[in-house]
N, C-alpha and C positions, 0 to 999 in steps of 0.2 A: 398671529399672536393673540393671546387672550389677556384680559386685564391682570390675571394672576401672574403672567409672565413678565409684566413690566417691573422695572427696577427704578430706584431713585437715583438722582445724580450722585448722592453720597455713596450709594452702592458702587457706582462706576468708579468713583475716586479711590475705592479700596484696592482696585486692581492697578498695580504699578507697572506700566509698560514703558520700557526705556529703549533707546537706540544704543547699539554697540557695534564695534568693529571686530570681525572674526580675525584672530591673530594666530590660531593654530587649528588645523584640520587633520584628524587621524582616522583611519578606518576603525570600525567597531564590529569585528567579526563575531563577538560574543552576543550581540543583540539578536533578539528573535526575528526581527525584520531588518533588512539592510539599513544601516545607519552610519553616521559619522559621530565622532567625539569632537566637540568644538570647544575652543577657549575663546571667549568673547570679552573684549575690553570695554567696560562701561564707564571709563573715566576715573578720576582720582577718588570720588566719593564712594563708589561702589566697587571698583577694581575689576579684576579679571575673574570671570565665572565660567564654570563648565556646564555644557549642555549636550545631551544626546539628541540627535535630530535625524528623523527618517526622511531625508531629502535627497537620497541618492538617485532617484529617477530623473531629476531635472538638473542636478548640479554635480560637477566633479569637484574634487578637493581643490584643484587650481582655480576653479570658478569662484569658490567660496572665500579663499584667503583674501583679506583686506576688504571684504564686502561688509557694508553696514546692514544690520538686521534688527528687527524689533523682537523683544522678549519680555515676558512677565518675570520680574525680578523679586517679587515678594511672596511666592509660593514657598512652602517648606521644601528643603532638598528631598529628592526622591531617588531611591536606589533603582538603577536600571542595569541589570546584570551585575558585573563587577565594578561599575562606576557609580558615583553619586552625582546626579544631575542637579545643578543648583538653580537653573533658570529654565523657563519654557520658551524656546524659540517659536515664534508664531508664523502661521501661513494660512493659506486658503486651499481647498481641494480643487484640482483641475477636473476635467470631465471624466477622468478615470479614477478619481479619488487620491491622486498623488499630490504631495504638498508643493505649493508654490509659495515662496517666502514673501512676507510683507516687508517692503523696503521703502525708504524715502527717495524722492525724485532728485534731491540735491543733498550733498554732504552736509551733515549737521554735527555739532559737538557730541562726542560720546557721553552718554548719561542723560541726554535730553529726554524728558518725560512726555508721553502722549497726552494731549488734552483736546 
């Protein structure tokens, strides 16, 4: 990392990453890469949001239902094929570049913000 790559704490606070529970998982055959259509419940203040997630390598639909995941909730919606993705579900690449979801180690209330 160079000095130019550094950000301020205020820059970090602009990215709103919240925890939510996946309440619906559907196949997304129209996506360019294998993906699911997710509905994620972020609690009463944010509500249920849609996300397209390329996470089929490690997760079945059954594995994902009722799982808590982290997502960026303050990006503008993005058109992904025929659906509008409202949040970015976040993960890290494994050794093959496939997404492994970021999760909490204990259940927390939906809508909790990363700090």
